[in-house]
N, C-alpha and C positions, 0 to 999 in steps of 0.2 A: 514536451509531452502533453501539454494542456490541450484537451480535445477541441476546445472552442477555437484554438488558433490553427488547427489543422482542418481543412475543409472536409465535410462529410462527403464521401465519394459515392458514386453510383446514383442512378435515378431513384427517385422516391417510389417505392413499390410496396403497396400494402401487403401484409401477410395474406397468403392465399387461404381461402376458407377451408377448414379441415372438417372432415366427417366426425361426428360425435356419437355415433350409434354405439350401443353397448357391445355389439359384436366386434366392431373395430377396436374398441378400447380393450376388450378381452384378448384379442389377437395381439395387440401391441404389448400388453402385459406378459403374454406367454413368451414373447420373443425377448423379453428383457434379460440382459446378461448379468447385470450387477445386483447383488443381494446385500441388504444392509440391516437385516433384522436382528442380528446378534453381533457381539464383539468380533468373533472370528470371521463372520461374513464381511463386516466392515473392513477388517484388516486385509482379507483376501481381495476384496474389491479394490481397496486402495493400492495394494501391491500390483495388480494388473494395470490400474490407471497410471501408476508411477512408471511402469515399464513402457506403456504406450506413449506417454508424454515424452519420455527420453528419446523416442524415435525421431522427434522433431529437432533434437539437439545434435549439432555436428561438432561441438567444441572438444569432444573426447576422441575425435578421429584424427588420423595423421594429416598434418598440413593445415588443420583448421585452428581457429582461435578459441581457447578455453574461456568459458563464462558467458558467451553471447549466443543468442539465437540468430539464425541466418538474416543478415541485414547489414547496414540499414537500407531502407528503400530509396533514399536519396542517392545511393551509389549503385542501385539496381542489383543488390546482393541478396535481397530477401525482404520479407514483410516487416521485420522487427527492428525497432530502435534499441539502442544500447541498454536503456533502463530495464527493458523487459527481461533481459537475461538475469539481472539482479533480482527482479521479482520472482523469477523461476527458482533461483537459488534459495530464496527465502521459503518458497513453497516446499522445497525438498527438506529444508531444515525443520520445518514443522512436521513434514511427513515422517522423518526419522524420530522426532521427539514423541509423536503420538502413537506410532506403530512399533518403534524400536527396530525397524528394518534398516540395517546399515548399508544396504546394497549400493547406494549412490553417494555415500559420504565422501569417497575419494574424488568423485566428479565435482561435488560442491566445493570441497577444499581447494582443488586445483583451479576451478573457475573463479571463485571469490578472491583468491590470492593473485591470480593472473591479471585481474582488472584493477588492482589498487592504484596503479600509476607510480611514477618515480618518487613521489613524496608520500606514498602510503595514505592517501586521502580520497581515493576514488575520483580522481580527475586525470584520467589517462589522456595524453596529448592527442592521440588519434581520434578522440571523440569530442574535441573542443568545438567543432562546428555545430554540434547539436547538444552542447552541455547545458542543461538547465539545472537550477537548484533542486527541482523535483527528481530529475534523473540521478544526480548524485545522492539525493536523499534516499531514494529507494535502495541503493547499494548500502548506504549507511544503516538503514533500518534492518536490512538483512544481516548485517554484521552485529547489530544490537540484539537481534533475535537469536543469533548463534550464542552470544554471551548469556542471554536470559534462559535459553533452553539447555545450556551446558553442553553444547555441541563440541565434539573433540577439538582441542586446541591445535592451532598450526604448530609446525616445528619452532623451536625456540628462536631461530634466526630469522623468522618471518613475522610480519605484523600480526598482532593478536586482535581478537574480535572486538573486545571492549575499546581498545586503543583506536581501532578503525572507526568505530562509531563516534568516539570523541573527536577524532580528526575531522570527520565530516561536519560535526556540530561546530567545532572551533572555526573551520573555514567559513561556515555560513554565518557565524556570529561576528566575523571580522568586519572592521569599519567599511571596507570597500564594497561589501554586499548590502549596505544600508544607506539610505539617503533620506532627504526631507520630503521628497515627493509623496503625496497622499498621506503625509504625516507618519511615514514609516512603512514597514513591510518589505519582504524580499521581492525582487523582480523575478520573472519567470526564468530568464536566461542569465547565465553567469558572464560570458564575455560581452562587452558592450556592442561588439560588431555583429552579434547574432540577431537574426530576425526574431522578434518577440521580446527583445530587451526592454521595450517600452510598456510591457504588460506585467502587471502585478496580479498574480492569481492565487487562488485558494490552495491548490495542491502543493505549490512550492512552500508556502508558509505552514501548511498542515504537516508536511514532512519535518520541518524544523521544529514546530511545536511538539510533535510526537516524540522526536528524539530527545528534546529537552525534558519532557515529562518522564520518559523512561529512564534517562540518565539520572534525573533527580531521585526517582524511587530506588534505582540500583545503588547509587553512591551516597545518598543522603546529603548531597551538596546543594545548598539552597540557590546557588547561582543559576543552575539549570532550571530550577522551578521558577525563578524570577523571569527568565526569558520566556518560558512556556506561558506563564500568566500574561505577560505583556503581548505576546503574539496572538493569543486567543482574544484578548481584549481588543487588539487592533482589528482582527477579522470581524468582530461584532461592531466595532465603532465605524468601520468603513462601509458596512452594509453587506459584506459577503455572507455573513451569517445573519439571517433575517429572523428575529424572534417575535416580531410584532404582527405585522399585517399578514404574513404567510404562515405563521406557526411553525417555526424551526425548519426553514428551508436554507440550503447552502448553495450559493451561486458560484460561478466559475472564476470571474475576475473582471478587471477593467484596465484602462490605459492611463498612464501617468500624465499624458498631455491634457487629459480631461479631469485631472485630479481624482482619478478613480471613481468618477460619478457615472460613467457610461457603462454600468454594470451589465455584463453578459449573464443573463439569468438562467442559462443552461444549468441543469442539475445533474451531477454525476455521482454514482453510488460511492465511489472510492473517496470523494471529498468528504461527504458526511460520515462515512464509516471510519475514516482515519481520524477525524476530529473526535468522534465518539471514543475511539481507542485511546487516544492521548488523554481525553478528559477522565476516563476511567483510571488511568495511571495516576493522574493528579489527585483524584478522589482517594485512591489508595495511599498516596504519599502524604496527603493532608489528614489522614485518619478520618475520612468521611466528611470533609467540609461541605456544608450545605450548598455553597455556590456550585461546586462541581457536581453534586447530585442533581441539582436543577438542570444543569447543562446536559448531563447524561440522559436524564429523563426526557428532556426536550428533543435531543437528537435521536433517541430511540423512537419516539413518537413520529418524528418526521421520516425516518428511514422506513419504518414499517408501513407508513401511509404511502410513500412515494416509490419505493423500490421493491415491493413485493406484490405481484399480481397473481390472483388465483392461487395463492400459496407458494409461489415460486419467485426467486430473484428475477428482477426485471430492470433492464437499463433504460430508464425513463426517456431520455432525449432522443433515442435512436431506434429502439427495438421494435416499435410499431411499424417500421418500414424495412423490409428486407433489403439488405445491402447498404443501409444508411450508417451502420456503425463502423468506425475505423478500426484498424487492427489494435490500437491501444485500448479502445473501449471494450473490445471483445474479451478482455481479461479482467475486467473490474469486478465481476461477480465473485470470483474466487477470493480476492482481497477482502471484500465485504464479509464473506463467510468467515474467513480466518480471523479478521479483526474483531468481529462481533463475538466469536467464540471465546477469544482471550478476555474480552470485557467481562465475561461471567466469572473469570478467575480472580480478577483484581477488584471487581465490584460485584461480589457474589449475589447481592440482592436482585440483580438483573437476570439471573439464570432462568427464573420462572417464566419471564416474558420472552427471552431471546431463544432459548434452546428448542422449544416446540416449533418456532418459526423456521429455524435452521433445519430441523428434521424434515418438516414438510417440504421445504424448498429442495433439500437433497433428494428426497423421494422423486420429485419432479425431474430433477437433473438426471438421475440415473435411468429414469423411464425412457428418456429420449436418446440414450446412448445405444442405438441400434444400427448405426451406419455401416456401410460397406468399407473395406472388403472383409472385415473381421466379424461384423455383426455386433460390434461393441463400440464403434467409434462415436464420439460425442460431438454434438452440435452446440449452438448457442441459445436456441429458443426453448427455454425450459417450460414456460407456462403452457405450451401446447402439448407437452409430454410426447411429442413426436419429433423424430430426427429431421433436421433441415440441413442439407449438405453445406459444408463450409465453402464450397465454390460460390454460393449465393453471396457471401460477403468477401469473396476474392482473397481469402487467406488460406494458409496451409493448415490452420486449425490448432496451433500450439496454445493459444489463449483459451480456446474452448476446452481443450483437454485439461489445462491447468486449473480452470474453474471447477471442474467436476472433481478432480483429485483433491483440491482444497476443501470442497464441501464435504466429501466423504471422510477424509482424514479428520476434519474438525468435529465429526460426530463423537470422536473419542476424547474430547476435551474434558468431559465429566470425570474421567479417570486419570487425568494428568495433574502434575504438580503445578502450582502457580509459577509464574516467571521468577527466576532466581534474582537475588540481590547480592551485594558484596559480602553478605554474611553466609550465603549458601553457594555462590557461584564459583567458577574455576578460571575465569578469564582475567588476564592481567591488563590493567589500564595504563595510560601514559598521559600525564598532565600536559605535556607539550605536543601531543599529537596534532599534526597539521601545521605546525609552526613553520615548517620549511616553505609552505605556500604563501604565508602572509608575513612572516618575520616577527620577532619579538617586539612588543610595544609597551606593555604594562606588566607589572609583576602579577604572577598567578595567585589566586586566592588560596589560602591554606586548605589542605585536604581535610575532609571530615569523613569519619567512618574508617573502614578497613584500608590498610595500606595496599592490599591486593588490588583494590579497585583503581588506585592511582588517579582518582577522579578530581580534577580541578579544571577550571576554565577561566579564561581572561574576562575580567569585568569590563564590559564594553558599553555599547549604547543602551541606555534604558529608555524604553519607548513610552513609558507611562505618563511622562510629563505633558504629552499632548492629548491625552485622552479626552479632556473636556471640550476640545474643539471639534470633535467629529459629529456632533449631533446635527449640524446644519447640512451635512452632505446629502445631496440628492441620491436616491436609490436608482436613478436612471429610468429608462423607458421599459 
């Protein structure tokens, strides 16, 4: 799923010049379908956006596969890779949590359970050919979200949300996922035979970090926190998080044959936003530790500088050229909105800075949702406040629709409860989740906190021992 490893398709074409007269602006505003001035308007707009997004999903139709959007493109079945179905499920989990509209809960339940795979760890064999740690991680993060949001539990004979998140984390903490190249870090791909196995990227490690931070807060188990600490330190040490010369910029990744010094300095909004999300959970878990506050503040500064243009979310590496964003990239704005909104619940001091930005960005998003045939279809280019047809980017538009649903729903975050923990949650954990994929090797750490969480994890590789050696690494060209 790493965008840098998938070629930007289409010729580079600059955005066409748009008229900016007040008359045209007034006309565009008059045609705007979605209103977000009141709580009821936000809920009604979100309800319609959720309905329109579901039109892109075929998994609830006879003969189709639950949980996935049409794809993958490598098999000429549609625009979407497996991971984006998991991201869409998470978007609907948040939609339910923030609006309390249960209309799609059965679709989410069916889809998330259908994709767990034979070992209940989100590694279905039919997606092995494109299985990245980030792909698996997105499904695991959606399961974690279901536990945190107290989404209705699956039937007793099915895997439970917290256990599924633990299973993904456990498989990613297993020894075979880690090696000495680049002094640590997860590779992009899981099977060694997959193209991209030689690439260690930020998003794969950010998913693992985020899961660790959230499991630490949920279960109060220090082992998860240790992993999260070490992975974030590794990302800084290897130069993927640049806090010095650039002022908190997050880069995409590098190759193991170059000792991860050939850093691809493409910046994607979901990389920075996911690290911010996980850092906020660590801040909450550590009761406001200054180290995590510094990281939160730096990441917010970088995100607001690089990924918001004229008040609207903007995908820096590709949005200035129509047709340059891949299908993956066209969905990143929604994750950034969702994750930044949650940051304000677990690190409340950030709300004053984040919420006004999300509000202005959402206003821009809904302003451009004027496309045919309904007059409310959403495009990707928010900063123009005018609809650009999804045919420009050669996609069906599910990512674009998901972005706006996420942005509108997230306006309700002020009225939502913080993410649950084992003290308030309803999901059952499993300390051995994922063990069928890697087999038992060492005794599990004792459980701390509520028995309901069932949270424990194998004590595996500790990455911190090599931290002092990273300073010499080149940041690449």
